N, C-alpha and C positions, 0 to 999 in steps of 0.2 A: 453071188448072189444068185438067188433065184428070179424069173420072170412070169409073170401074170398076164395076162391078158385083159384090160379094165378098160370095157367100152373100147376108144380109141387110140387107145394106147399101150406101153407094156410099160407095167410098174416092177419097177427092180428091189427087190427087197432080201432083207437078211432075216434068216427065220432059224432061228436056233431055240433048242430046250423042249420039256414038257410038260403039260399040266392043262391047265388054263389059258387061251388066249388073251394076253396079255398086246393089243393094239398099239402103238407111237408115232405120234403124230408129231415133228421137228416144227422147229419156228423158221423166221425169215429173217436173214438168207441161206440156209443151213442147208443139209440132208441129213439121211440115215449115221454119219458120223459122229452125229450129236448125242444119239442115243445108245451107240453100240458101248460103250463102257458098264451103263447098266444094263444094259442085255445080257452081257457075260453075268455080271454077279448076279441075276434074278433069272437065268437056265435054269437054275436045280428048282423052281418051283411054278417058272410061267412056261408054257410057250410063245418065245418074244417075237412078235410081226415087227420088225422096223423099216420102213418102206421108205427111200427116194420118193418125194411127193411130185406129185403132177410139175416137168418141168425144171423138177431139182436133182441133179445129181445126175443120175445116167436115165431118168426115168424122160422121155420126152415131151413135150406140151400136148400134142397132140391138137384138132381139128376143136376139141372143145376148155383148149387151153386159150382161146380169141375171143374176143368180144365181136357180135355184129360186122364192125367195121374191119376187123382183121386183126385190129391190135391184140396183143396178150395182154390177157387175164383173164385169174383165174377166181370166180367165187369163192367164196368158204361153201357155201353147199355143194356146190360141185366138187371139192375136194371130199368134203364129209361123205358123199354121193359113191367117189371115189374108193374110200377105204369101207363103205358098205360091202361094196362090188366084192372088193378082195375078204375081206371078213366071210363073206356069204360061200366062197371059193373055196378058202381052207375049212371051213367047219365042215362043208360037203366031205372034200376029203378027208374028213375024220369020221366020215357018216355020220356026221350030228349036223343035221341042215340048221335045227331053229337054236344050236347052241347060242348063248347070250355071251358075250364077251366085255373085260374087261380094257379101258380105253386111255390111255396117257399122251394127255397136248401140255405141251408147251408155247408160251407165245403164242405168235401165230396158229401152232397147233391146239392152244387155247381157247380159240376164238372158233378152230374146225370141231373142237370136242363139243360146245356147244349147238354148233348145227345138228352133229353127228345125233346129241340127245334130244334135240327141237323134230330130227326127221327120221332118226331111228328110234326110240324110247325102247320099244321093242325088243331091240337087241343089246339093251347097255344093261352088264352085269352088276360095273363100278365104272366109274370115273376117278381120274387124277387127274385135278387143275392147276398147271402148273405154273409161275410166274407169268399170270395174263389179266386182263383183264374184262369185262365185258361190256362196257358203253361204244359205240361208235366213236372216231375217229373227232375230233375238233373242226369247225371248216379249215382253222388255219393248219392242221395237220394234216387232215384228208389234201389240200390242196398241195402241200410240202411231197405227199407220195406222187400223188398225181404229177408235181414237176419233175421227180425220179424218174419215174418210168417213162414222160416224153424226153429225160435226153440222156439217159443212160446209157454207157456204149464201155466197148471190153477196154477201153484206155482210163474211163472214170472211174472203173472198177475197184482199182486199188487203195486210190483219195475214198471211195465213198465208205469202203470196207474201215479205214485206216480213222477215219472218224467215227464210224459205230462202235469198235472197239473197246472206248473208255467206259462207255456210258453198260456196257453186257458183265464185263466182270468186275469182282469185287478188287478192292485196292489191294488185299492180300496180293490174290493171285496174278491180278499187273505187276507187281512189285517183284514178288519172289515163285513164281510158276511161269518161267518164260518158255518151257515145253508145253504147256497149254495154252498160252495167246499163239503163238507158231503156228500149232493145229487148226489153233480158230482160225487165223487171217490163211490159213489155206485150203480151210473149208471152205471158206466166206469167197476170198478169188476166184475158187474152182468153177462159180454157176455162171450161167450164161447171162449176158444183157436183157433177152427175152424174157428167162425167169425171174429176175428182179422186177422188170416191169410187168410183168403178168403177177407175181406178191403182192407190189405195191399196189396197182391198182383194183383188185381186191378188196385187200383190208382198208384202201380209200373207201368202198362202195357200202362194207359192210354197215349191215343195219345194226340197233342197240340189241343187245341179249339178256338185259335184265328179266324181263321176263319169262326166261325159263327158269330163271334159278331155281322158283318157291315150286316150280311142275316139274323137275326131277324126283323120280321116285327110288333111284340106283344110290347109296352109298356114294358119300363124294368123299378122297382127300384133296383136302386146297394145303398144294404146298409152293411152297418158296422160298429164293435166297435170305439170307440175314442180309446181304447186304444191300440187295437190287433194288436198283434207281427206278427202273420202269416200271414195274409191280409192286412197289412198296408193300414191308410186312402188314400195317397197317388197314394197307388197302386190299391186302386180302383177307384180312381179318375180316373187313367188311362184305367181301363175299361169300363168306364159310357161312355169315350170318343169316344171310337169305336160304340159306338148301338147308331143308327140316333132318337130312341125315348127313351130317358133313362132320370129319373132322379137320383139326390145324395143323399142320407141320410146319416148323421151319430148317432147313438146313444149314450148318452154320457153315461159316467161310466161305461165302458163295456168294455170288450176283444175281446174275436174270439167268445163267447158263447151268444150273449147280450136277446136270449129268455130267459137265465137263470137268466141270472145279472141286467137285465133290460125289463120287458117283459113288463110294462106300455107305455113305451117312444118306444119301438119295435111297439107294436101294433098300439100305435098314428100316426108313420110313415107309416103304411100301407092305414089305412082309411086316413090319410090324400094326397099321393099319388094317392088310388082311388078315391076320393071324386073330387081330382082336375083332374085326366084322363079321368073318365070315367061318374062323371055327367052328365046328359043332360041339 
């Protein structure tokens, strides 16, 4: 992995391929490994940039990964600003400082993608919004996240992960793809308590982003797993309907994590959208 200084921390990033920049933002509580199978399949078409987000994987939280009282918390806007800085560094290295990028965010990464669209619309060539939603947490859900943030420790992470996994994967994956389940569990268990607390607090405090949707001028692909329980197809249909230049696609045989469950179909949907939308 390459390292890039982003404000107060070093971002660890996989960079592979050539062509326009496609920047990925993983979900919670994952890291760059979520998107590596897809990046491998898209590297002939894009420069795939797959970071460990602030606090996750090998990237440290840094001072900006804590709130004013010192508790771990990363706002969605902080993540978005980090990725804007990373994109600017890469664009300058390519001698194209005004280069627009493609941004792909899944779940928590979807929240980050909307923050990026709100804060850096001039840098956005296209957006791939995956298995996510646009509304703020309900009071009950936010309280649950804050409770997790306040109580999580290393001993609790395995139980926390095991409770999450059944909602993340399709029944088919859970039954017939033990290697995917094992890889996902290993990735999630490797995250630190501070990362889980920081992400939980950040998501609990995020605002509703519905107002961003009609303002997005760049083309958007709204992409989701066929059997996603957390961001069901009908919810993604509704999100796509609110975006003026959106296409909708579904990844078969996948739940909330199609980049792991069906990377071939995920990559194919991205290429088909890109070719249909941006071909000369």
